[in-house]
C-alpha positions as CSV (number, residue, x, y, z in Angstrom):
1,M,105.2,120.9,115.1
2,I,105.8,117.1,115.1
3,D,107.0,115.8,118.5
4,A,110.0,113.7,117.7
5,A,109.7,111.9,121.1
6,A,106.2,110.7,120.5
7,P,105.8,108.0,117.9
8,V,102.2,107.0,117.4
9,I,103.2,103.6,115.9
10,R,106.5,101.7,116.3
11,L,107.4,98.7,114.2
12,Q,110.1,96.5,115.7
13,D,111.9,94.0,113.4
14,F,108.7,93.6,111.3
15,S,109.0,90.7,108.7
16,K,106.7,88.9,106.4
17,Q,107.4,85.7,104.4
18,F,105.2,84.1,101.7
19,G,106.7,80.6,101.4
20,L,110.3,81.1,100.4
21,V,109.8,84.8,99.5
22,T,110.7,87.5,102.0
23,A,108.4,90.4,101.3
24,V,109.3,92.5,104.3
25,D,112.7,92.0,105.9
26,R,113.2,93.1,109.6
27,I,111.9,96.6,109.3
28,S,112.1,98.9,112.3
29,V,110.6,102.3,112.0
30,D,108.5,104.9,114.0
31,F,105.6,106.9,112.7
32,K,105.4,110.2,114.5
33,E,102.3,111.9,115.9
34,G,100.8,114.1,113.2
35,E,103.3,113.5,110.4
36,F,102.7,112.7,106.7
37,F,104.9,109.6,106.1
38,A,105.5,108.0,102.7
39,L,106.5,104.4,102.0
40,L,108.1,104.8,98.6
41,G,109.6,102.2,96.2
42,P,109.2,100.2,93.0
43,S,106.6,97.5,92.5
44,G,107.3,94.4,94.6
45,C,109.5,96.1,97.2
46,G,107.1,95.2,100.1
47,K,105.6,98.6,100.8
48,T,101.9,97.5,100.4
49,T,102.5,94.3,102.4
50,L,104.0,96.5,105.2
51,L,100.9,98.7,105.1
52,R,98.6,95.7,105.3
53,M,100.4,94.4,108.3
54,I,100.0,97.8,110.1
55,A,96.3,97.6,109.3
56,G,96.1,94.1,110.6
57,F,95.1,92.5,107.3
58,E,98.4,90.5,107.1
59,T,100.0,88.8,110.1
60,P,103.7,89.4,110.5
61,S,106.0,86.4,110.3
62,A,108.2,88.1,113.0
63,G,108.4,91.3,114.9
64,R,106.1,93.5,117.0
65,M,103.9,96.6,116.5
66,F,103.3,99.1,119.3
67,L,100.7,101.8,119.5
68,G,102.3,104.2,121.9
69,T,103.5,101.8,124.6
70,D,100.8,99.1,123.9
71,D,101.7,96.0,121.9
72,V,98.9,95.7,119.2
73,T,100.6,93.1,117.0
74,D,97.8,90.5,117.6
75,L,94.8,92.9,117.5
76,R,92.2,92.3,114.8
77,P,91.9,95.1,112.2
78,N,88.6,96.4,113.6
79,R,90.2,96.8,117.1
80,R,93.0,99.0,115.9
81,P,92.7,102.8,115.8
82,V,93.9,102.9,112.2
83,N,91.9,103.1,109.0
84,L,93.0,101.8,105.6
85,M,91.8,103.6,102.4
86,F,92.0,101.3,99.5
87,Q,93.4,102.1,96.1
88,S,90.0,101.4,94.4
89,Y,88.1,103.7,96.9
90,A,85.5,100.8,97.4
91,L,82.5,103.1,97.5
92,F,79.0,101.6,97.8
93,P,77.4,102.4,94.4
94,H,73.8,102.4,95.7
95,M,74.6,104.9,98.4
96,S,74.8,108.7,98.2
97,V,77.9,110.6,99.3
98,R,76.4,111.1,102.7
99,G,75.5,107.5,103.0
100,N,79.0,106.3,102.1
101,V,80.6,108.6,104.6
102,A,78.1,107.8,107.4
103,Y,78.2,104.0,106.9
104,G,81.1,103.2,109.4
105,L,79.5,105.4,112.1
106,E,76.1,103.7,111.6
107,M,77.8,100.3,112.0
108,E,79.0,101.5,115.4
109,R,75.4,102.4,116.3
110,L,76.3,106.0,117.3
111,P,73.4,108.4,118.0
112,R,71.9,109.9,114.9
113,A,72.7,113.5,116.0
114,E,76.3,112.5,116.6
115,I,76.5,110.8,113.2
116,R,75.0,113.8,111.4
117,R,77.3,116.3,113.2
118,R,80.5,114.4,112.4
119,V,79.5,113.7,108.8
120,D,78.6,117.3,108.1
121,E,82.0,118.4,109.6
122,V,84.0,116.0,107.5
123,L,82.0,116.7,104.3
124,E,82.7,120.4,104.7
125,M,86.4,119.8,105.3
126,A,86.6,117.6,102.2
127,K,84.7,120.2,100.1
128,L,81.8,117.8,99.5
129,S,78.9,119.7,101.1
130,E,77.3,120.4,97.7
131,L,77.5,116.8,96.6
132,T,75.9,115.0,99.5
133,D,73.0,113.4,97.6
134,R,75.0,112.2,94.5
135,K,75.8,108.6,93.9
136,P,79.4,107.5,93.0
137,D,78.6,107.1,89.3
138,R,77.9,110.8,89.1
139,L,81.2,111.8,90.7
140,S,84.6,112.6,89.1
141,G,87.7,110.7,90.0
142,G,88.9,113.5,92.3
143,Q,85.4,113.6,94.0
144,K,85.4,109.9,94.6
145,Q,88.8,110.1,96.1
146,R,87.6,112.8,98.5
147,V,84.5,110.8,99.5
148,A,86.8,107.8,100.3
149,L,89.0,110.1,102.4
150,A,86.0,111.6,104.2
151,R,84.6,108.1,105.0
152,A,88.0,107.1,106.5
153,L,88.5,110.4,108.4
154,V,85.0,110.5,109.9
155,K,85.9,107.6,112.2
156,R,88.7,109.6,113.6
157,P,91.5,107.1,113.5
158,R,94.9,107.8,115.1
159,V,96.5,106.8,111.8
160,L,95.2,106.8,108.3
161,L,96.8,104.4,105.9
162,L,96.5,105.1,102.2
163,D,97.5,102.6,99.5
164,E,98.4,104.4,96.2
165,P,95.5,106.8,96.8
166,L,96.1,108.9,93.7
167,A,97.0,106.1,91.2
168,A,93.6,106.1,89.4
169,L,93.7,109.9,88.6
170,D,95.1,111.6,85.6
171,K,98.3,113.6,86.0
172,K,96.9,117.1,86.4
173,L,94.2,115.9,88.9
174,R,96.8,113.9,90.7
175,Q,99.0,117.0,91.2
176,E,96.0,118.9,92.5
177,M,95.0,116.1,94.9
178,Q,98.6,115.9,96.3
179,L,98.1,119.4,97.7
180,E,94.5,118.6,98.8
181,L,95.7,115.6,100.7
182,K,98.4,117.6,102.4
183,R,95.8,120.3,103.3
184,L,93.4,117.7,104.8
185,Q,96.2,116.1,106.8
186,H,97.2,119.4,108.3
187,E,93.6,120.2,109.1
188,V,92.8,117.0,110.9
189,G,96.2,116.7,112.5
190,I,96.4,112.9,112.4
191,T,99.2,110.7,111.1
192,F,99.0,109.8,107.4
193,V,101.0,106.8,106.1
194,V,100.8,106.6,102.3
195,V,102.2,104.0,99.9
196,T,103.3,105.2,96.5
197,H,105.7,104.3,93.7
198,D,105.7,107.9,92.5
199,Q,108.7,109.8,93.8
200,E,107.3,113.2,92.9
201,E,104.2,112.4,94.9
202,A,106.3,111.5,97.9
203,L,108.5,114.6,97.6
204,V,105.5,116.9,97.4
205,M,103.4,115.5,100.2
206,A,105.6,113.7,102.8
207,D,107.4,115.1,105.9
208,R,109.5,111.9,105.9
209,I,110.1,109.2,103.3
210,A,111.2,105.6,103.7
211,L,112.5,104.4,100.3
212,M,112.2,100.6,100.2
213,R,114.0,98.1,98.2
214,A,113.7,94.3,98.3
215,G,111.7,94.3,101.6
216,R,114.1,96.7,103.4
217,I,114.4,100.4,103.9
218,E,117.2,101.7,101.8
219,Q,117.1,105.2,103.2
220,L,114.8,107.1,105.6
221,G,114.7,110.9,105.9
222,D,113.0,114.1,104.9
223,P,112.5,114.7,101.1
224,K,115.4,117.2,100.9
225,T,117.9,114.8,102.5
226,L,116.9,111.9,100.2
227,Y,117.3,114.2,97.1
228,E,120.4,116.1,98.1
229,Q,122.2,113.5,100.1
230,P,121.3,110.0,98.7
231,A,123.0,107.2,100.7
232,T,123.3,104.8,97.7
233,R,123.1,104.8,94.0
234,F,119.7,103.2,94.1
235,V,118.4,106.2,96.1
236,A,120.0,108.8,93.9
237,D,118.6,107.0,90.8
238,F,115.0,106.5,92.2
239,I,114.6,110.0,93.6
240,G,114.5,112.5,90.7
241,V,117.0,112.4,87.9
242,A,120.7,111.8,88.5
243,N,123.9,111.6,86.4
244,F,126.5,109.0,87.3
245,F,130.3,108.7,86.7
246,D,132.0,105.5,87.8
247,G,135.6,105.3,88.8
248,T,138.0,104.8,91.7
249,V,138.6,107.0,94.8
250,A,141.5,109.4,94.3
251,E,142.6,112.4,96.3
252,G,139.8,114.9,96.5
253,G,137.3,112.9,94.3
254,I,137.2,110.0,91.9
255,L,139.4,109.1,88.9
256,A,137.0,108.6,86.1
257,P,138.8,108.0,82.8
258,P,139.0,109.7,80.3
259,H,137.8,112.7,82.3
260,G,140.6,112.6,84.9
261,V,139.8,113.4,88.6
262,L,136.2,114.6,89.2
263,R,136.1,116.4,92.5
264,G,133.7,116.0,95.4
265,A,133.7,115.1,99.1
266,V,134.9,111.5,99.6
267,P,133.0,109.7,102.4
268,G,135.1,108.5,105.3
269,E,134.4,104.8,104.7
270,L,136.1,105.0,101.3
271,S,139.8,104.6,100.7
272,Q,142.0,105.5,97.8
273,G,141.6,103.0,95.0
274,D,138.1,101.8,96.1
275,S,135.4,101.6,93.4
276,A,133.0,104.6,93.7
277,T,130.4,106.6,91.8
278,L,130.1,110.4,91.6
279,T,126.5,111.6,91.2
280,V,125.3,115.1,90.3
281,R,121.8,116.4,89.7
282,P,120.9,117.9,86.2
283,E,120.0,121.3,87.6
284,R,123.5,121.6,89.2
285,I,125.3,121.4,85.9
286,F,126.0,124.4,83.6
287,L,127.2,124.3,80.0
288,K,130.0,126.2,78.4
289,T,131.0,126.2,74.7
290,D,134.7,126.6,75.7
291,K,136.4,124.8,78.5
292,P,136.6,127.1,81.6
293,S,140.1,127.6,82.7
294,E,139.4,127.3,86.4
295,A,136.6,124.6,86.5
296,D,137.1,121.9,89.1
297,N,134.8,119.6,87.2
298,A,134.5,119.8,83.4
299,V,133.7,117.0,81.0
300,R,133.2,117.2,77.3
301,G,129.9,116.2,75.7
302,E,127.9,116.3,72.5
303,V,124.3,117.5,72.5
304,I,122.0,114.6,71.4
305,D,118.5,115.9,72.1
306,L,116.5,118.6,73.9
307,A,113.3,118.2,75.8
308,Y,111.2,121.4,76.2
309,H,109.3,121.7,79.6
310,G,108.0,125.3,79.2
311,S,110.1,127.4,81.7
312,D,113.1,125.1,81.3
313,V,114.6,122.6,79.0
314,S,116.4,119.2,79.5
315,V,119.6,118.8,77.4
316,H,120.6,115.2,76.8
317,L,124.3,114.7,76.0
318,S,126.6,111.9,74.9
319,V,129.6,111.8,77.3
320,A,132.5,109.3,77.1
321,N,132.4,106.3,79.5
322,I,129.0,106.8,81.1
323,T,126.2,104.2,80.7
324,R,123.5,106.6,79.6
325,H,123.1,110.1,78.4
326,L,124.0,112.9,80.7
327,V,121.0,115.2,81.5
328,V,121.4,118.9,82.2
329,R,118.4,121.1,83.2
330,L,118.6,124.7,82.0
331,S,116.4,127.7,81.8
332,G,114.3,127.8,78.6
333,E,116.2,130.9,77.5
334,E,119.5,129.0,76.9
335,T,119.8,127.6,73.4
336,Y,121.8,124.6,72.2
337,R,121.4,122.4,69.2
338,P,121.9,118.7,68.5
339,G,125.5,117.9,67.5
340,Q,127.0,120.8,69.3
341,S,130.1,120.2,71.4
342,V,130.0,121.7,74.9
343,W,131.6,121.4,78.3
344,C,129.5,120.2,81.3
345,C,130.7,121.8,84.5
346,W,129.6,121.7,88.2
347,N,130.8,122.8,91.6
348,P,132.4,119.9,93.7
349,A,130.0,120.9,96.6
350,H,127.1,119.8,94.4
351,A,128.5,116.3,93.7
352,R,128.0,113.3,95.9
353,I,130.4,110.3,96.0
354,L,128.9,106.9,96.7
355,A,130.4,103.5,97.5
């Protein structure tokens, strides 16, 4: 279990400016011992710059970094107990798998027996024992990724930093490697900090996620919290698929013409008449051909299109006064057709109202 009282790295008001551009803006965050932490966000939000500052390859314009209680802000990269795995993997093409994995230990001039023992151990953990003599050009994308991971892990860093580690893989292999990364992280028990723009990847792998926007952390929490309780519209829109109704705060919900009052819990910081948005996830909505007599939330829509996913189907609907199609996720057994008029209904407990 992760010890909430023991951060392995603490960033305090970390900032980075490139000329007039602020890439990272006063970020303070702790990375806990043994957790899988994801820095998530769109391109240009500052997540890779933040990762490079942690590794020591970029110097912060302001702020401090602590390893435990030690200030390591000014330590050179090779003096920090962290290792950065690059997106390109950066394997030596002329070396075998074993040679690539052993390279960092050889540079430290460790005894040969120690190098061999540690390399054998990490090759077995990464399921590479049968590939030790192969060169990188004879490896698949997933195998190259595991070699790069093994090379980073063999040095036993306190923290492993990963910059878009799965970006070069196709979708199916990427999904397999998400679980493989999680398995490896649990086995070695060290802190992983991964940068990704893929929200599904972060939801699957991470214990905690920092969703970044314009150099700042928009929301920090576990995957379920970010998905079920987004703090802002940006978070709701970036994590998964969300539907939005704009309106003004009314008693028990928001007034969203022409649908009337849509019900949900109103946050304490909002007052009646304030602008607000109600968001609800596609899987929380159910469809009815006739308007339910006792539905708290029911809006009329017209089926525009259907997207078949195998076990379920996404129904896209045109609904009055929303900026894009409403999306409803149903089991594949339910059937609707384009042009059909339906009622979209949901429980107020499944709605979230945002400023």
